[in-house]
ZAVEX-639714 format. One record per residue: residue in three letters; x, y, z of N, C-alpha, C, O, CB in turn. Coordinates in steps of 0.2 Angstrom, whole numbers, plus 5000, padded with zeros to 4 digits. Glycine has a CB too. Layout:
// ZAVEX-639714
ALAXYZXYZXYZXYZXYZ/...
// end
This chain:
// ZAVEX-639714
MET529347935007529047885002528547905004528447955008529147815002/ASP528047864999527447855002527247795000527447784994526947915000/SER526947745003526847665000526247665005526047695010527647595001/PHE526047625001525247585002525247505001525247474996524647624996/MET525247475006525147395005524547375006524247385012525547345009/ALA524147335000523447305001523447205000523647164996522847354995/ASP523347195005523247095003522547095000522047115003523247015011/VAL522847064991522347044989522546984986522646984980522147084985/THR522646934988522846884989522346834987522546784983522946884996/ASP521646844989520846814986520546874982520146854979520246794993/ILE520646934980520246974974520646954968521246944967520247064975/ASP520146964963520446964956520647024955520147064955520046924949/ALA521247054956521647104954522147104951522547054953521747134959/ASN522347174945522847154941523347244941523047294941522447104932/ILE523847254940524047324940523747354934523847334928524747324941/GLY523547414937523147454936522647474935522447524932523247464934/ASP522247404941521647414943521447504947521747544950521547364947/GLU520747494944520547554950520547534958520147494960519847594949/VAL520947574962520747574971520147594973519947644971521247624975/ILE519747564977519447624982519547584989519547524990518447644982/ILE519847654994519947625000519547645004519347595006520547635002/PHE519247675005518547675008517747715006517647775005518747685014/ASP517447665006516947655000516247685006515847725006516847544997/ASN516347645012515847645017515447595016514847595018515547705017/GLU515547535012515247485011515547425015515347395019515247475005/ASN516047415013516447365013516947375020517047335024516747365006/ILE517147435019517547445024517547535026517647575021518247405022/THR517447545032517247625033517847645035518347605036516647645039/LEU518047715035518647755039518647745046519047775049518647845038/GLU518247715049518147725054518447645056518547635062517547755056/GLU518447605054518747525054519347525051519747495053518347465049/TYR519347555047520147575044520647575048521147545047520347625041/ALA520547635054520847675061520647635065521247615066520547745063/LYS520247595068520447555071520647485071520547445076520247565073/ALA520947465064521147395061522147425064522547395066520747375049/SER522147495061522747515061522847545070523447585070522747565054/ASN522447545075522647545081522647665081522847705085523547495080/GLY522247665074522347755076521647785075521247735076522947795070/ILE521447835073520947885073520647905066521147905062521247935077/THR520147915064520147945059520547995056520847985051519847955058/TYR520448055059520848105059521648085056522048105051520748135065/GLU521748045059522448035059522547985051523047975048522848005067/MET521847955050522147905045522147965037522347935032521447835044/ILE521948005037521548065033522148115032522448135027520748115037/SER522248125037522848195037523648165035524148195032522948245048/THR523648085036524348085037524548055027525048025025524648015045/ILE524048065024524248055015524348125015524148175017523548015008/SER524848095009525448155008524948175005524348145004526248155004/LYS525248255001524848314995524948284990524548304986525048384993/ARG525348234988525648204983525248154980525348124975526248174984/VAL524748134984524148054981523748084978523248104981523747994988/PRO523648094972522948124970522448114973522648084978522748104964/ARG521848134972521248134977520748134971520948174967521148194983/ASN520048094971519748104965519048114971519048064975519748024958/PHE518748154972518048164977517248134972517048164966518048254979/ILE516948084976516548084972515848054979515748024984516748034966/ASP515348114972514848114977514348084978513848084982514648174977/
// end
């Protein structure tokens, strides 16, 4: 099972809204890894192949 949870208590968010996880402005992959007590490679490599990816230049 794939799952991801985000606390949006203080954010104006609705079901179906676009979600950006790593944007290097609000949170970097390095900050996410540190908060999760992990490393950057682990954060990326553990995302299942079933999760769609959209890469933006």
